[in-house]
Structures are given as structure tokens and as C-alpha cells.
C-alpha positions as CSV (number, residue, x, y, z in Angstrom):
1,X,-6.9,34.9,-59.0
2,X,-7.5,31.5,-59.5
3,X,-4.3,30.4,-59.9
4,X,-3.2,32.6,-56.7
5,X,-6.2,30.5,-54.4
6,X,-4.6,27.5,-56.1
7,X,-1.1,28.1,-54.7
8,X,-2.5,28.5,-51.4
9,X,-4.1,25.1,-51.5
10,X,-0.8,23.5,-52.3
11,X,1.2,25.4,-49.6
12,X,-1.4,24.3,-47.2
13,X,-0.8,20.7,-48.5
14,X,3.0,21.1,-48.2
15,X,3.1,19.9,-52.1
16,X,5.1,21.7,-54.7
17,X,2.6,23.4,-56.9
18,X,4.1,22.2,-60.0
19,X,3.6,18.4,-59.4
20,X,-0.5,18.8,-58.5
21,X,-1.3,21.4,-61.4
22,X,0.6,19.4,-64.1
23,X,-2.0,18.5,-67.0
24,X,-4.8,19.5,-64.7
25,X,-8.0,21.2,-66.1
26,X,-9.1,24.2,-63.8
27,X,-12.0,22.5,-62.7
28,X,-9.5,20.0,-61.2
29,X,-7.7,22.7,-59.4
30,X,-11.1,24.2,-57.5
31,X,-11.5,20.6,-56.3
32,X,-7.7,20.4,-55.3
33,X,-8.9,23.9,-53.4
34,X,-11.9,22.2,-51.7
35,X,-10.5,19.1,-50.2
36,X,-7.6,21.3,-48.9
37,X,-10.0,22.9,-46.3
38,X,-10.0,19.7,-44.2
39,X,-6.3,18.5,-43.4
40,X,-5.8,14.5,-42.8
41,X,-5.5,13.0,-39.6
42,X,-2.1,13.0,-39.7
43,X,-1.7,16.6,-40.7
44,X,-3.5,17.5,-37.6
45,X,-1.7,15.2,-35.5
46,X,1.7,16.6,-37.0
47,X,0.2,20.5,-36.2
48,X,-0.8,19.3,-32.5
49,X,2.9,17.9,-32.2
50,X,4.4,21.5,-33.4
51,X,2.2,23.2,-31.1
52,X,3.4,21.2,-28.4
53,X,7.2,21.6,-29.6
54,X,7.6,25.2,-29.2
55,X,10.5,26.9,-27.8
56,X,8.1,28.5,-25.1
57,X,6.7,24.6,-24.2
58,X,10.4,23.1,-24.4
59,X,11.8,25.6,-21.7
60,X,8.7,25.2,-19.4
61,X,9.6,21.5,-19.4
62,X,13.3,22.5,-18.7
63,X,12.7,24.7,-16.2
64,X,10.1,22.4,-14.3
65,X,13.2,19.7,-14.6
66,X,15.4,22.2,-13.0
67,X,12.6,23.0,-10.2
68,X,12.4,19.0,-9.4
69,X,16.1,19.0,-8.9
70,X,16.0,21.5,-6.6
71,X,13.1,20.1,-4.5
72,X,14.7,16.6,-4.7
73,X,18.0,18.4,-3.4
74,X,15.6,20.0,-0.3
75,X,14.1,16.6,0.2
76,X,17.4,15.3,0.9
77,X,18.2,18.3,3.5
78,X,15.2,17.3,5.3
79,X,13.8,20.9,4.4
80,X,10.6,19.6,3.3
81,X,8.3,23.0,3.0
82,X,11.4,24.2,0.7
83,X,11.0,21.1,-1.3
84,X,7.0,21.6,-1.5
85,X,7.7,25.2,-2.8
86,X,10.2,23.9,-5.7
87,X,7.9,20.9,-6.7
88,X,4.9,23.7,-6.8
89,X,6.9,25.6,-9.3
90,X,7.7,22.6,-11.5
91,X,3.6,21.5,-11.6
92,X,2.8,25.3,-12.4
93,X,5.5,25.1,-15.4
94,X,4.4,21.4,-16.5
95,X,1.1,20.0,-14.7
96,X,1.2,16.5,-16.6
97,X,3.9,15.1,-15.0
98,X,3.0,12.8,-12.5
99,X,6.2,12.4,-10.6
100,X,5.8,16.3,-9.4
101,X,2.7,15.3,-7.6
102,X,3.7,12.1,-6.0
103,X,7.4,13.8,-4.9
104,X,5.2,16.9,-3.4
105,X,2.9,14.3,-1.5
106,X,5.7,12.7,0.1
107,X,7.0,15.9,1.4
108,X,3.3,16.8,2.7
109,X,3.0,13.2,4.1
110,X,6.3,14.0,6.1
111,X,5.0,17.3,7.5
112,X,2.1,15.4,8.8
113,X,-0.3,17.3,6.1
114,X,-2.4,14.4,5.1
115,X,-5.1,16.1,2.9
116,X,-2.8,17.8,0.8
117,X,-0.9,14.6,0.5
118,X,-3.3,12.2,-0.5
119,X,-4.9,14.8,-2.9
120,X,-1.5,15.0,-4.8
121,X,-1.0,11.3,-4.6
122,X,-4.7,11.2,-6.2
123,X,-3.7,13.4,-9.0
124,X,-0.6,11.7,-9.7
125,X,-2.8,8.5,-9.9
126,X,-5.2,10.1,-12.5
127,X,-1.8,11.2,-14.6
128,X,-0.1,8.0,-14.4
129,X,-2.1,5.0,-13.1
130,X,1.4,3.0,-12.6
131,X,2.7,5.6,-10.1
132,X,3.9,3.1,-7.2
133,X,5.3,5.9,-5.0
134,X,1.5,7.7,-5.6
135,X,-0.1,4.4,-4.8
136,X,2.1,3.8,-1.4
137,X,1.6,7.5,-0.3
138,X,-2.2,6.9,-0.8
139,X,-2.5,3.4,0.8
140,X,0.0,4.7,3.9
141,X,-2.0,7.8,4.4
142,X,-5.3,5.8,4.5
143,X,-3.8,3.1,7.6
144,X,-2.5,6.4,9.4
145,X,-5.9,7.7,9.1
146,X,-7.4,4.7,10.9
147,X,-4.6,4.7,13.5
148,X,-5.8,8.1,14.4
149,X,-9.5,7.1,14.9
150,X,-11.0,7.5,18.4
151,X,-13.1,4.5,18.4
152,X,-12.7,1.5,16.7
153,X,-15.3,-0.4,14.4
154,X,-15.9,-2.7,11.4
155,X,-15.9,0.2,9.5
156,X,-12.4,1.8,10.0
157,X,-11.1,-2.3,9.4
158,X,-12.8,-1.9,6.1
159,X,-11.2,1.0,5.6
160,X,-7.7,-0.3,6.7
161,X,-8.2,-3.2,3.8
162,X,-8.7,-0.1,1.4
163,X,-5.2,1.3,2.2
164,X,-3.6,-1.8,2.1
165,X,-5.3,-2.7,-1.4
166,X,-3.6,0.4,-2.7
167,X,-0.2,-0.4,-1.1
168,X,-0.9,-3.9,-2.7
169,X,-1.1,-2.0,-6.0
170,X,2.0,-0.2,-5.5
171,X,4.1,-3.4,-5.2
172,X,2.2,-5.0,-8.3
173,X,3.7,-2.0,-10.5
174,X,7.0,-2.0,-8.9
175,X,7.9,-5.9,-8.4
176,X,9.4,-6.2,-11.5
177,X,11.8,-2.9,-11.5
178,X,15.0,-3.6,-10.6
179,X,16.3,-0.3,-10.1
180,X,18.2,0.7,-6.9
181,X,15.6,3.4,-6.2
182,X,12.8,1.2,-6.6
183,X,14.2,-1.0,-4.7
184,X,14.1,0.9,-1.5
185,X,10.8,1.7,-2.6
186,X,9.5,-1.7,-2.2
187,X,11.2,-2.3,1.4
188,X,9.3,0.8,2.3
189,X,6.1,-0.9,0.4
190,X,6.6,-4.4,2.2
191,X,7.3,-2.7,5.6
192,X,3.8,-0.6,5.4
193,X,2.0,-3.5,4.2
194,X,3.2,-5.6,6.9
195,X,2.3,-3.2,9.7
196,X,-0.7,-2.3,8.2
197,X,-1.6,-6.0,8.3
198,X,-0.5,-6.3,11.9
199,X,-2.9,-3.3,12.8
200,X,-5.7,-4.8,11.2
201,X,-5.2,-7.8,13.2
202,X,-4.7,-5.9,16.6
203,X,-8.1,-3.9,15.9
204,X,-10.1,-7.0,15.3
205,X,-8.4,-8.7,18.4
206,X,-9.2,-5.4,20.6
207,X,-13.1,-5.5,19.1
208,X,-13.4,-9.2,20.2
209,X,-11.7,-8.6,23.5
210,X,-14.5,-6.0,24.1
211,X,-17.3,-8.2,22.7
212,X,-16.2,-10.9,25.1
213,X,-16.4,-8.2,28.3
214,X,-19.7,-7.5,27.2
215,X,-20.4,-11.1,27.0
216,X,-19.1,-11.9,30.5
217,X,-21.3,-9.0,31.9
218,X,-24.3,-10.8,30.4
219,X,-23.4,-14.1,31.6
220,X,-22.6,-13.1,35.1
221,X,-25.8,-11.7,35.3
222,X,-27.4,-14.5,34.0
223,X,-25.5,-16.5,36.2
224,X,-26.3,-14.7,39.4
225,X,-30.1,-14.8,38.9
226,X,-29.8,-19.0,38.0
227,X,-27.3,-19.2,40.6
228,X,-25.0,-20.8,38.4
229,X,-21.2,-20.9,39.2
230,X,-19.4,-20.2,35.7
231,X,-15.9,-21.7,34.5
232,X,-14.5,-18.3,33.7
233,X,-10.9,-20.0,32.6
234,X,-12.9,-22.6,30.5
235,X,-14.9,-19.8,28.5
236,X,-11.5,-17.4,28.0
237,X,-10.3,-20.5,26.5
238,X,-13.0,-21.4,24.5
239,X,-13.0,-17.5,23.1
240,X,-9.6,-17.3,21.9
241,X,-10.3,-20.4,20.3
242,X,-12.7,-18.7,18.4
243,X,-10.5,-16.1,17.4
244,X,-7.9,-17.9,16.3
245,X,-10.2,-20.0,14.2
246,X,-11.2,-16.6,12.5
247,X,-7.9,-16.4,10.9
248,X,-6.2,-18.8,8.4
249,X,-3.8,-20.2,10.6
250,X,-3.0,-24.2,10.9
251,X,-3.8,-25.5,14.3
252,X,0.1,-26.7,14.8
253,X,1.0,-23.2,14.8
254,X,-0.8,-22.8,18.4
255,X,0.2,-23.5,21.7
256,X,-2.5,-25.9,23.4
257,X,-1.9,-24.2,26.8
258,X,-1.7,-20.5,25.7
259,X,-3.9,-20.6,22.5
260,X,-1.9,-18.5,20.9
261,X,0.4,-18.7,18.1
262,X,3.9,-19.6,18.8
263,X,7.4,-17.3,19.1
264,X,9.3,-20.3,20.2
265,X,8.0,-23.6,19.5
266,X,9.7,-26.3,21.6
267,X,9.7,-30.1,21.0
268,X,10.1,-32.6,23.7
269,X,10.9,-36.2,23.9
270,X,7.0,-36.9,24.2
271,X,6.7,-35.9,20.2
272,X,4.9,-32.7,21.6
273,X,5.4,-29.3,20.8
274,X,4.4,-26.3,22.9
275,X,5.6,-22.5,23.2
276,X,8.6,-22.2,25.4
277,X,7.0,-19.9,28.2
278,X,3.9,-21.5,28.6
279,X,5.5,-25.1,28.9
280,X,8.0,-24.4,31.5
281,X,5.5,-22.4,33.5
282,X,3.1,-25.5,33.4
283,X,5.9,-27.6,34.1
284,X,7.2,-25.6,37.0
285,X,3.2,-25.6,38.7
286,X,2.4,-29.1,37.8
287,X,5.3,-31.2,37.4
288,X,6.8,-32.7,34.6
289,X,3.8,-34.3,32.9
290,X,3.2,-33.3,29.0
291,X,-0.3,-32.0,29.2
292,X,-1.2,-33.7,25.9
293,X,0.3,-37.6,26.1
294,X,0.7,-37.2,30.1
295,X,3.9,-38.9,29.5
296,X,7.0,-37.5,31.7
297,X,8.7,-34.6,30.2
298,X,12.7,-34.7,30.1
299,X,13.4,-31.3,30.6
300,X,16.5,-31.8,29.0
301,X,15.5,-33.0,25.7
302,X,13.9,-30.0,24.6
303,X,14.8,-28.3,21.4
304,X,13.5,-25.6,19.2
305,X,11.0,-27.1,16.5
306,X,12.9,-25.3,13.3
307,X,10.6,-26.9,10.9
308,X,7.4,-25.6,12.6
309,X,9.5,-22.0,13.3
310,X,9.9,-21.6,9.7
311,X,6.2,-22.1,8.7
312,X,5.3,-19.9,11.6
313,X,7.7,-17.3,10.4
314,X,6.1,-17.8,7.0
315,X,2.9,-16.9,8.0
316,X,3.9,-14.0,10.5
317,X,5.7,-12.7,7.3
318,X,2.4,-13.0,5.4
319,X,0.6,-10.9,7.7
320,X,3.2,-8.6,8.6
321,X,4.5,-9.7,12.0
322,X,8.1,-10.4,11.5
323,X,9.8,-7.4,13.5
324,X,6.4,-6.3,15.1
325,X,5.0,-9.4,17.0
326,X,5.3,-8.0,20.2
327,X,3.5,-4.8,19.4
328,X,0.1,-5.2,20.8
329,X,-1.3,-1.7,20.6
330,X,-2.2,-1.0,17.2
331,X,-1.6,2.8,18.0
332,X,2.2,2.6,18.2
333,X,3.3,1.1,15.3
334,X,5.2,3.4,13.1
335,X,4.4,3.3,9.4
336,X,7.3,4.7,7.2
């Protein structure tokens, strides 16, 4: 009987019995049997590997991959509902693959099902923190929800910044990847980053405008009570100055006539640069006199200040204004 127990122990340890029991006393054999009750960490790990390498588990992974491929095909055909059904089957078969969740999140987003999309993106990130597509969807949906808010406030600006952080993270995880599909995703991330930054700028600008209107009402009442005449043009320019000062924009990038960032900086013989539309309107109304130096402007000498334009465009690119700098309504910005 003792020998039978010993043989069981040997089989459990996966060692040939003759190697263990060679020249051993009965007491030593019992010790080996006791030690065998607790497998080593390596054996436990091997048991786990074996349990996840069963034919059924392997079949589930294979079936889930097939469902993902079907989903991708439906997605390419813009049949997003069918794609969602396939991704759902893939998740049910193998729920630990973050790509299935992020793929389904993209499909939900394109059907404007933001709640479901953000839940899937969140789950994908929980499974794989480096899933850049999941971060992209999560950040984009936050920006879309901000865009749909009926009222503007400091709170929605904070929320928009949170969305931008997710997009920044998405780009950080993908920036060194040169795969063709990843390069396409990089473009989308950069586009939404730019558009999101432009949206934040426009919301802040609108808040400033409303605050100015409220302040004007108060000043008008005080001026009427004290019988004071206010120079509204001067106040408007000072307000615009303050708005621009809140942004990290070099003074040379703004036109001293319009107090706005220049789109077409024109350099004249006087050495001064102005926004094209603003300076030619000034010349039409007041003649060819430089607003700063009071020297005579020769319109024929006007040329585009290329060096300054390059700096302005780099700044616009940083804040996401290239291509959408003329968009003044943040609700009209189209996210990818």
C-alpha cells in the first residue's frame, strides 16, 4: 500500500519512480509523499498554462478572430450595426482582447451611440492601457459631448481639456509606430486635437464676449448716472488686447489695427507689418500714412511677410487652427 502511495506521489511530481526511490528508506519515501501535496510555483504556472491551452479555449480564440474579420468587413461596407454584432460575438467568445472593444467603440461612435462607445473605450483601456484607438475614441466623444452642451461655462472648458488629454495620450502611444494603419490613426488624432483646441479657444472667446457685453451694460448705467461719455471703440480694443494676452501669442503676431492674429501679414516700406485687409481698409479711409511711424506708405512695396507667416502658422498648428482658422462657431466644427 505504501509503495502504491509513493508511486502516486512520483507521478504527481512527474519524476520516474526508480530515480526517487533508489536506495531510499521507507521514512524518506513518506517525506516525498508529503512534499508532493504542495506543487511548486513553476508547476502551478504550468497547470494554468495547460488549462488555457485546451482545445475549446483555442477554438474560442479562433472563432473570435473570425468574427472580428467579419466585423471589419461590415465596417468597411459602412454597415456599422452588423459590425457591432460581429464584434459582440467576438467579445463573448474571447472577452480579454481590448481590440474587440475598441473596434466596437468606433462603430458605436459612428452610429452616434456615445454612451455605448465610451463604455467600450473605457473597457478597452482597462484591458490594455496602451490601446491608442480606445484613447482616441474616448477623447473624441468627450469633445463631442462638450460641443452639444446647451450652455457654455468654465466647467465645459475643463471637460474639453480632459478630452484633449486622452487624445494626447493616444498620440503618445502611437507616435513611434510606422505601420500604415497606425499612420492613418495618427492623422485622425492630430486632426481632432487641432479641432478640439480650436473649440476650446472659441468657447473661451464667446465667454469673454458675453462678459464684455455684461460689463458694457454696467458701464453704460454708471455713465448715464454720472453723465459721462464713454469711448466704446477704445474699450473694445482694450478688451480685445486682454483676450489676446490670455493666450501665449507673441505681440508681433497680432495686428495693431485689428488686434487679431494675422492671417496675411503684409510688410511695407516703413518696416511695419499689418494684416492685409485691416491695413488696406485703413489706407482707403485715412490715406497712405503708416499708423505707427506716420511715414508715407508706398502700396506698391507691399509684400507678404513670409518669415512672420511661418511663425504664425506654426503657432496655429500647435493650437489646431490650420484649415479651420476661419471657423467661428465651435458647434460647427466636424470631428473625425
